[in-house]
RODO-2510 file (C-alpha; in nm, 4 decimals, decimal comma):
residues 70
     n   res          X          Y          Z
     1     m   -12,8120     1,9476    12,1491
     2     l   -12,6501     1,6065    12,3131
     3     y   -12,5166     1,8207    12,5891
     4     g   -12,8548     1,8995    12,6374
     5     d   -13,0201     1,5798    12,6108
     6     r   -12,8078     1,5292    12,9212
     7     m   -12,9148     1,7848    13,1415
     8     e   -13,2418     1,6686    13,0820
     9     q   -13,1507     1,3479    13,2138
    10     k   -13,0240     1,4680    13,5189
    11     q   -13,3578     1,6842    13,6253
    12     e   -13,5586     1,3437    13,5220
    13     t   -13,3698     1,1324    13,8249
    14     g   -13,3291     1,4015    14,0301
    15     l   -12,9690     1,3719    14,0896
    16     g   -12,8442     1,6948    14,0840
    17     s   -13,0918     1,7616    14,3936
    18     v   -12,9044     1,4705    14,5658
    19     l   -12,5977     1,5306    14,4976
    20     g   -12,5422     1,8278    14,7491
    21     e   -12,6353     1,5548    15,0139
    22     v   -12,4165     1,3066    14,8635
    23     k   -12,1683     1,5438    14,9291
    24     e   -12,2028     1,6144    15,2780
    25     l   -12,2626     1,2164    15,3223
    26     l   -11,9346     1,1215    15,2290
    27     e   -11,7336     1,3792    15,4041
    28     h   -11,8772     1,2740    15,7309
    29     m   -11,8067     0,9138    15,5931
    30     e   -11,4096     1,0265    15,5614
    31     h   -11,3981     1,1613    15,8899
    32     i   -11,6609     0,9177    16,0652
    33     p   -11,5067     0,5283    16,0829
    34     l   -11,7879     0,4214    16,2291
    35     l   -12,0646     0,6807    15,9851
    36     r   -11,7791     0,4776    15,7127
    37     h   -11,8904     0,1070    15,8908
    38     e   -12,2367     0,1618    15,9157
    39     v   -12,3409     0,3412    15,5400
    40     l   -12,1344     0,0101    15,4266
    41     s   -12,2526    -0,2247    15,6245
    42     f   -12,6387    -0,1216    15,5079
    43     f   -12,5332    -0,1078    15,1497
    44     y   -12,3505    -0,4654    15,1384
    45     k   -12,6806    -0,6060    15,2874
    46     f   -12,8951    -0,3610    15,0767
    47     k   -12,7281    -0,4974    14,7777
    48     l   -12,7993    -0,8645    14,9434
    49     e   -13,1524    -0,8712    15,0198
    50     n   -13,2462    -0,6915    14,6437
    51     r   -13,0687    -0,8743    14,4374
    52     e   -13,2477    -0,8851    14,1814
    53     l   -13,3055    -0,5072    14,2090
    54     v   -12,9759    -0,4381    14,1619
    55     e   -12,8920    -0,6387    13,8499
    56     t   -13,1863    -0,5107    13,6322
    57     s   -13,0589    -0,1163    13,7227
    58     m   -12,7163    -0,1556    13,6981
    59     k   -12,7867    -0,3691    13,3435
    60     g   -12,9723    -0,1182    13,2627
    61     s   -12,7520     0,2038    13,4094
    62     k   -12,5056     0,0098    13,1648
    63     i   -12,7223     0,0093    12,8622
    64     e   -12,8002     0,3898    12,8524
    65     e   -12,4121     0,4203    12,8612
    66     e   -12,3695     0,2473    12,5468
    67     k   -12,5760     0,4412    12,4272
    68     e   -12,4847     0,7634    12,5221
    69     n   -12,1026     0,6962    12,4012
    70     d   -12,2820     0,4773    12,0183
***
């Protein structure tokens, strides 16, 4: 039952559809240093400009993680 709940959560967030794209991006980043630099630069800039959103999101995911571990 717990496994089924986790599968439903993954489908709801759309992670399954994105995992292939993330894997492809990571593979390209591994071989193209400029791409890695650009992606990380964008990510850090996004975190700075959207600090509140990122912090709220991280708090929410930590709470969910704690619920799963209980």
